[in-house]
Structures are given as structure tokens and as C-alpha cells.
C-alpha positions as CSV (number, residue, x, y, z in Angstrom):
1,M,2.7,-19.1,-5.6
2,W,-0.3,-17.8,-3.6
3,K,-3.3,-15.9,-4.0
4,F,-5.0,-14.4,-1.0
5,T,-8.2,-13.8,0.5
6,P,-9.1,-10.0,-0.2
7,I,-10.0,-8.6,3.6
8,L,-12.7,-6.2,2.2
9,K,-12.9,-3.3,5.0
10,T,-15.7,-0.1,5.1
11,T,-15.2,3.4,5.7
12,I,-16.7,5.9,6.5
13,W,-14.9,7.7,3.0
14,G,-15.3,3.8,1.2
15,G,-16.6,4.1,-2.5
16,E,-18.0,1.8,-5.5
17,N,-14.2,0.8,-6.9
18,I,-12.9,-2.3,-5.3
19,I,-16.1,-4.5,-5.1
20,T,-15.9,-3.5,-9.2
21,L,-12.0,-4.2,-10.0
22,K,-12.7,-7.5,-8.1
23,H,-15.9,-8.7,-9.8
24,I,-17.5,-9.1,-6.5
25,E,-21.0,-10.7,-5.7
26,P,-23.1,-9.6,-3.8
27,A,-21.8,-6.0,-4.0
28,I,-20.8,-4.7,-0.8
29,S,-20.9,-0.8,-0.1
30,E,-18.5,1.4,1.0
31,V,-15.4,-0.7,0.8
32,G,-12.6,1.8,1.0
33,E,-9.3,-0.9,0.9
34,S,-8.9,-4.3,0.7
35,W,-5.9,-5.7,1.9
36,E,-4.6,-7.9,-0.9
37,I,-1.2,-9.1,2.0
38,S,-1.8,-9.1,4.9
39,G,0.3,-10.3,8.3
40,V,-1.6,-7.3,10.4
41,P,-2.7,-8.6,13.6
42,G,-6.8,-9.4,13.6
43,S,-6.7,-8.7,9.8
44,V,-4.4,-11.7,8.8
45,S,-4.4,-13.0,5.0
46,T,-5.0,-16.5,4.4
47,V,-4.4,-18.6,1.4
48,E,-7.3,-18.2,-1.4
49,S,-6.8,-22.6,-3.1
50,G,-4.3,-25.4,-3.9
51,P,-3.0,-27.2,-1.0
52,D,-2.5,-24.4,1.5
53,A,-5.7,-23.5,1.2
54,G,-6.9,-21.7,4.1
55,L,-3.3,-21.4,5.5
56,T,-2.9,-18.0,6.7
57,L,0.1,-15.7,5.8
58,P,2.1,-16.6,9.1
59,E,1.1,-20.0,8.9
60,L,2.7,-20.0,5.5
61,I,5.6,-18.4,6.2
62,D,6.3,-21.2,9.3
63,R,5.4,-24.1,6.0
64,Y,7.9,-22.6,4.4
65,G,10.6,-19.8,5.8
66,S,13.6,-18.8,3.8
67,D,12.0,-20.5,0.9
68,L,9.6,-17.7,1.0
69,M,10.5,-14.8,2.5
70,G,14.0,-14.8,1.4
71,E,17.3,-15.7,4.1
72,R,18.1,-11.8,5.1
73,N,14.2,-11.4,5.4
74,Y,13.3,-14.5,7.2
75,K,16.0,-14.4,9.6
76,K,15.2,-10.4,9.9
77,F,11.1,-10.8,10.6
78,D,10.9,-14.7,11.1
79,N,6.8,-15.3,10.2
80,S,5.8,-11.4,9.9
81,F,6.0,-10.4,7.0
82,P,6.6,-7.0,6.4
83,L,4.7,-5.9,3.9
84,L,1.3,-4.9,3.5
85,V,-0.2,-4.6,0.6
86,K,-3.8,-2.7,0.0
87,I,-6.1,-1.3,-2.8
88,I,-7.6,1.9,-1.9
89,D,-10.9,3.8,-2.9
90,T,-12.2,7.3,-2.1
91,A,-15.6,8.6,-2.3
92,D,-14.8,11.2,0.5
93,N,-11.3,11.9,1.6
94,L,-9.5,10.4,4.3
95,S,-8.6,11.9,7.3
96,V,-4.9,14.2,8.0
97,Q,-2.6,11.5,9.3
98,V,0.5,10.6,10.4
99,H,2.8,7.3,10.8
100,P,5.7,6.5,13.3
101,D,8.8,5.8,11.9
102,D,10.9,2.4,13.6
103,S,12.6,4.3,16.4
104,N,9.3,6.2,17.6
105,A,7.2,3.4,17.1
106,A,9.4,1.1,19.4
107,E,8.9,4.0,21.8
108,L,5.0,3.6,21.9
109,G,5.1,0.1,21.8
110,Y,4.1,-0.7,18.5
111,P,6.2,-3.3,16.8
112,N,7.8,-1.2,14.0
113,G,7.0,1.9,12.0
114,K,4.9,2.8,9.0
115,T,6.6,3.6,5.5
116,E,4.3,3.7,2.4
117,M,3.5,4.3,-0.7
118,W,0.7,4.7,-3.3
119,Y,0.1,4.3,-7.1
120,V,-2.5,6.0,-8.8
121,M,-4.7,3.8,-10.5
122,S,-7.5,6.0,-11.4
123,A,-8.4,9.9,-10.5
124,R,-11.5,11.7,-11.5
125,K,-10.7,15.5,-12.7
126,G,-9.7,17.8,-10.2
127,A,-8.6,14.8,-7.9
128,R,-5.6,15.0,-5.3
129,I,-3.9,14.2,-1.8
130,A,-1.9,16.1,0.4
131,N,1.6,14.9,1.0
132,G,3.7,17.9,3.3
133,F,3.8,21.0,4.2
134,T,3.8,23.8,2.1
135,R,5.9,25.5,4.5
136,P,8.5,24.4,7.7
137,V,5.8,24.4,10.4
138,D,6.4,25.2,14.1
139,P,5.1,22.9,16.5
140,E,3.2,25.2,18.9
141,E,1.8,26.0,15.4
142,Y,0.7,22.8,14.5
143,E,-0.9,22.9,18.2
144,S,-3.0,26.0,16.9
145,L,-3.5,24.7,13.2
146,V,-5.3,21.8,14.8
147,E,-7.6,23.3,17.1
148,S,-8.8,26.2,14.5
149,G,-9.3,23.6,11.9
150,R,-6.7,25.3,9.7
151,I,-4.3,23.0,9.7
152,E,-5.6,22.2,5.9
153,D,-4.0,26.1,5.3
154,V,-0.4,24.2,5.4
155,L,-1.2,21.2,3.8
156,N,1.0,20.1,0.0
157,Y,-2.3,19.5,-2.1
158,I,-1.1,17.9,-5.5
159,E,-3.5,17.5,-8.2
160,V,-2.6,13.6,-8.8
161,K,-3.3,11.3,-12.1
162,E,-3.1,7.4,-13.4
163,G,-0.2,6.6,-13.2
164,E,1.5,8.7,-10.3
165,V,3.3,7.1,-7.7
166,Y,3.9,8.8,-4.4
167,Y,6.2,7.9,-1.4
168,I,5.5,8.8,2.2
169,P,8.2,8.2,4.5
170,A,7.1,7.8,8.2
171,G,6.6,11.7,9.8
172,R,5.0,13.3,7.3
173,V,1.7,14.8,7.7
174,H,-0.8,12.6,4.6
175,A,-4.1,11.9,3.4
176,I,-5.9,11.0,0.3
177,C,-8.7,13.1,-0.7
178,E,-11.5,11.9,-3.2
179,N,-12.5,10.2,-5.7
180,C,-8.9,8.1,-5.9
181,T,-8.3,4.5,-6.7
182,M,-4.9,3.5,-5.3
183,V,-2.2,0.8,-4.7
184,E,-0.5,1.1,-1.3
185,V,2.5,-0.8,0.0
186,Q,3.6,-0.1,3.4
187,Q,5.2,-1.6,6.0
188,T,3.0,-4.2,7.9
189,S,1.5,-1.9,11.1
190,D,-1.8,-0.3,11.3
191,A,0.1,2.9,13.4
192,T,-1.9,5.5,12.2
193,F,-2.2,9.0,14.2
194,R,-5.5,10.6,13.1
195,I,-4.9,15.0,13.5
196,Y,-7.7,15.7,11.4
197,D,-10.9,14.4,10.3
198,Y,-13.0,17.6,8.9
199,H,-15.6,17.3,11.7
200,R,-17.3,14.1,10.4
201,K,-19.3,12.0,12.3
202,D,-19.8,8.1,12.6
203,K,-23.1,6.4,12.4
204,D,-23.6,6.7,16.2
205,G,-23.3,10.5,15.3
206,N,-20.0,11.3,17.1
207,E,-16.8,12.6,15.7
208,R,-13.6,9.8,15.2
209,E,-11.3,10.2,18.2
210,L,-8.1,12.7,17.0
211,H,-4.3,11.6,18.3
212,T,-2.8,15.8,18.0
213,D,-0.3,14.6,20.9
214,L,0.9,11.7,19.3
215,A,1.2,12.8,16.2
216,R,3.1,15.2,17.3
217,R,5.1,13.4,18.9
218,V,6.2,11.9,15.7
219,I,5.9,14.5,12.7
220,N,8.1,16.1,10.9
221,F,7.6,19.4,10.7
222,G,10.3,21.1,8.3
223,D,8.8,18.0,5.3
224,T,7.7,20.1,2.1
225,C,9.4,17.8,-0.4
226,G,5.5,15.7,-1.5
227,S,6.5,15.8,-5.2
228,A,6.0,12.3,-7.4
229,E,8.3,10.2,-8.2
230,G,9.5,10.9,-11.1
231,Y,10.1,7.2,-13.9
232,T,9.6,7.0,-17.9
233,L,7.8,3.5,-18.4
234,R,10.0,1.2,-21.0
235,P,7.9,-1.1,-22.5
236,N,8.6,-5.0,-21.4
237,F,11.0,-3.7,-18.9
238,P,11.1,-2.6,-15.4
239,V,11.3,0.5,-14.0
240,N,12.4,0.9,-10.5
241,V,10.6,3.9,-9.4
242,I,11.6,3.2,-5.3
243,R,14.2,1.5,-3.2
244,S,14.2,2.2,0.8
245,P,14.7,0.3,3.1
246,F,11.6,-0.7,3.8
247,F,10.6,-1.8,-0.2
248,S,11.3,-1.5,-3.3
249,I,9.5,-0.8,-6.7
250,N,8.9,-1.2,-9.9
251,I,6.8,-1.0,-12.5
252,L,6.6,-3.2,-15.4
253,E,4.0,-2.2,-18.5
254,A,4.0,-5.5,-20.9
255,D,2.4,-5.6,-24.4
256,T,4.7,-9.6,-25.2
257,G,5.7,-12.4,-23.3
258,L,8.8,-12.2,-21.1
259,M,11.1,-13.6,-18.5
260,R,11.2,-12.4,-15.3
261,D,15.2,-13.9,-13.5
262,Y,14.6,-13.2,-9.4
263,S,17.6,-15.9,-9.7
264,E,20.0,-13.7,-7.2
265,S,16.8,-11.7,-5.4
266,D,16.9,-13.1,-2.0
267,T,13.6,-12.1,-1.5
268,F,9.8,-12.7,-2.0
269,V,8.3,-10.5,-4.5
270,V,4.0,-9.2,-4.5
271,I,3.1,-8.4,-7.7
272,T,-0.2,-6.2,-8.4
273,A,-2.2,-6.0,-11.7
274,L,-2.2,-2.4,-12.2
275,D,-4.2,-2.5,-15.8
276,G,-4.7,-5.4,-18.4
277,E,-4.2,-9.0,-17.8
278,A,-1.8,-11.5,-17.8
279,D,-0.8,-15.3,-17.1
280,I,1.9,-14.9,-14.1
281,I,3.7,-19.2,-14.5
282,C,6.2,-19.2,-11.7
283,G,7.3,-23.1,-10.9
284,G,4.5,-24.5,-13.6
285,K,1.2,-23.0,-12.1
286,T,0.0,-20.7,-14.1
287,E,-2.4,-17.4,-12.4
288,S,-4.8,-15.2,-14.6
289,L,-3.8,-11.8,-12.9
290,S,-6.1,-8.9,-13.7
291,A,-5.9,-4.8,-12.4
292,G,-6.6,-4.5,-8.5
293,H,-5.2,-8.4,-8.4
294,T,-2.3,-9.7,-6.6
295,V,0.3,-12.7,-6.5
296,L,3.4,-13.7,-3.6
297,I,5.8,-15.1,-5.6
298,P,8.6,-17.1,-3.3
299,A,12.1,-16.1,-3.0
300,S,12.8,-19.7,-3.9
301,A,11.1,-19.2,-7.5
302,T,14.4,-18.4,-9.5
303,G,11.7,-16.3,-12.0
304,I,8.6,-15.7,-13.6
305,A,7.0,-15.7,-17.0
306,I,4.3,-12.6,-18.1
307,E,1.9,-13.9,-21.0
308,P,0.2,-10.3,-21.0
309,H,-3.8,-10.6,-22.7
310,K,-3.1,-8.0,-25.4
311,T,-1.1,-5.5,-21.9
312,A,-0.9,-4.9,-19.4
313,K,1.0,-3.5,-16.2
314,L,2.0,-4.5,-12.9
315,L,3.7,-3.5,-9.7
316,E,6.6,-5.8,-8.3
317,A,7.0,-5.2,-4.4
318,Y,10.0,-6.7,-2.6
319,I,12.7,-6.0,-0.1
320,K,16.2,-6.0,-1.6
């Protein structure tokens, strides 16, 4: 079991909640993302403590192989960790954007596509996301909407609240708006095509680059299916909210000690605390996990014990 040093990303839309969640001193302003576990080149996670402290994630996989990844995952991904887990905090709107699928990514020279999901940790009243279109959009109309700045007129805006889960398949136009804090789990990829950015300027007075043509090649223009994933929590029992070829997601709310049996899983498990605090016990090692923090459980673990400090809500991400 490993914790990694978070990789903090300052952005023009970043907020202050990540710093508060992680009790980071001295405080840094406008932190939009904390990459909890990442194999993205140029932003690779390193082990925070213990015997493997200082190892990068690929080096860790080289050391432990299928014991960390699972047989199927190691055969498919080698030492490339297939998931990127982030905390996102927005004081302003993110750009309207889209990601390629695996096929489009290969054509465009990227190693793979980017399908993702969001769990809403907190949101102020009225906070919203854009997730798909309100109606099918013609590709030619898309060009006109972008040029005129009216692309927002056809976006499926949804008011969000704590605990909701959203699945964002590659090809879906989407955006997180201001006043949201989320956990994001995605395929390991930084392939993002920016469609619209509200004419904002960077610190040098320049508008950020748009990728209108690239986006057109990958957008699903008929995608109007952006509602939240339905699920009902069961006390002290994991509830599966997403099962896809790219990742599966469980939400677990615990108010008593319990065991999680991973003996038949053949996959790593990434656990992120969503609320409260719990001790995670694996192979004789204990990590205390509070909201906004993450641990990686190896595939060789037959299971873990979870001891909540009063109550805890946890997200499990894995590839089944």
C-alpha cells in the first residue's frame, strides 16, 4: 500500500479548497488540481514515504510488476499506470472541452483516449456542469456556434450537488463550472481539446489556444445523455456506480470496522477518501486516510480492513 506526493497544479480557474483539504502549508493560491496518482509523462507521481519512498510510479511498477497491477493489467499496460486520479477545485469555469477516444487518439498520435468520471465532493448552491448537448448538433452548425460564442446555448447544463456521480465518455463536450470540488478518475491521458474559454486571458494578456478543428474530429455531435449516474448508498457495503472497459467505481460509506475482500479481483485498487476519515490496513501496514487523500492497494493484497473514525466515505477505482 502506497501514498504518493500530490502534484499540485495552479490554474487560472483554481480555488482554495484543495489547500484546505490537504492542510498544505504554506498555502498556495489558485490550485485547480491535485494529481493524486499519475503516470502522465512530465507529471509522474512519486511514493511519499516508506521503503519505496522516492520511487516514481513506473519504477514502482517495474519493481512489483503484476503483484501491483494484476496479471491482466500488467500484460496490457506494462509499467504505464492506466488511471489518473485528481482532486479538482473551481473558483471559475473550466473551458468547454472534449477528449478523443482510443481510436481517434491513435490517429492523432496520442497513446490512448480519455474517458473520465466525476464525483461531486462539494458544490455551492447553483453550481453546475455542462455534460453533453441539449440536442443533436450538426458539425457545420458547431463551427458557427464556436465562432459566434453561442456554443453555450446548446450545452446541457446541470445543477450539481454533493454525492452525485457523472460519467463522461470520450467524445462528449463538457465543462465543470465554478464553485465545485470533485474527484476525477480518468484514463491516463492529457489529451484535451479546448473548444471555448469565455475569451479569458492569461497572465500575459493572451487568450488561451482553442482546438476547434481537432475537437470537431472527435466530438459525438449526437450525445445528449449527460445525466447523473443513479445509485443508492448501502451502509458498510460497496455500491458499484460505474462499470466500464476503462475503469470501475465503487462508493462505500462506513460507520463501523469492515473487511474488503480483493482475493478474486486481479487488479490494483485506488482508494480516495471523500468524507470523514478512516484507517486503511493492508499487509500489516496502516494508513490514515482523510477527505481528499488517496492510497494505492496492490493487486497482490487479498483484502484490506477499514476502520472509520466515526464515519468515512470512500471511492474505490479499479480496472476489472
